[in-house]
C-alpha positions, -999 to +999 in steps of 0.1 A: -055-012+077-082-034+063-071-052+031-094-070+007-078-094-017-104-113-036-128-127-011-103-125+018-103-096+043-073-091+066-067-064+092-031-056+098-008-028+109+009-010+080+038+013+077+033+045+057+066+048+038+071+082+021+102+067+005+081+042-013+075+067-042+054+056-072+027+072-093+000+045-086-014+035-052+004+004-041+003-019-011+034-039-006+030-071+014+055-098+024+050-131+007+045-146+042+015-123+048-002-140+019+008-176+030-003-171+066-037-156+055-044-183+030-045-159+000-040-177-033-022-155-058-032-178-087-066-163-087-052-128-094-036-136-127+000-133-139+020-106-120+043-080-136+078-085-124+096-052-116+128-043-099+123-017-071+152+004-058+157+001-020+183+013+004+199-021+001+198-022-037+174-033-063+151-063-056+125-080-078+089-077-067+057-090-082+029-065-090-007-075-094-024-043-108-055-032-090-057-065-071-067-052-037-088-027-019-077-010+013-090+013+039-081+026+073-097+004+100-107+024+132-135+017+156-150+052+152-145+056+114-156+038+083-137+055+054-142+044+018-120+017+003-094+026-022-083+004-051-046-004-051-020-025-068-008-054-047+030-057-046+045-089-032+080-090-018+101-120-009+124-097+012+101-073+031+088-081+066+062-054+070+032-043+050+040-009+034+018+018+019+032+038-010+031+075-010+006+075-038-018+054-017-014+080+011-022+108-014-056+095-020-067+111+013-063+144+031-041+151+061-033+177+088-007+184+114-015+173+149-018+209+160-038+221+130-073+234+136-099+208+127-111+230+098-077+227+080-071+200+055-040+196+034-033+178+001-001+159-006+022+173-033+033+154-064+067+139-064+096+162-073+126+146-089+161+161-091+177+142-119 
């Protein structure tokens, strides 16, 4: 994944996490990702502090709305960038993509005919 935050561009491996369910496209990065890549959050403004539910319980994360642009980075493709919220975690160790960020594209099963494209479904809650 190619991530653009301000004037910095970083290529990294990301995990598509369908359990990371939210209505807006979000890219979750570990705080160490920002430090090691010299990204200054001060230039992004004041974050929104939110508690996110995880398997281990609720943790506080820092959300910078529409603070980054992301795209898949492959040698044979140059897809468009997608605007995304940047979510900073002090606990997470991998870069994660929310389900809403994945929904911005189309998908297919590995054995689908190339002419078939599928759209993701909206979240269904059972509360």
